[in-house]
C-alpha positions, 0 to 999 in steps of 0.5 A: 294781051290781044283779043285772040290770046284772051279768047284762046286763054278762056277756051282753055280754062277748063270751064263749062261751055256756059262759063266760057261763053259768058265770059266772052260775052262779057269781053264783047260787051266791055269792048262795044261799051264806047259811049255816044261820042265815039268815032265811026272808026271806033264802031267799025273796030268794035264790030270787027272784034265782035265778029272775032269773039262770036267766031270763037264762041261758035267753036265752043257753042255751034248754035249760039255762035251762028245766032250771034254772027247772023244777028251782029247788025241788029 
């Protein structure tokens, strides 16, 4: 299952906004847990995937999604 399918499944899960956003953030954390010796390409892909996740969060929780997108480089 690809990332967009996973996010769509979470959105359709019937959980509360908090449960859905928490699950999406856990997914993001697992994708960004690359270790110290990861390649620049892996970091670039993780950041790209995070943007997709944060955009999905924005569809569920507008304010949280905006905040995450604005602060992705921090």
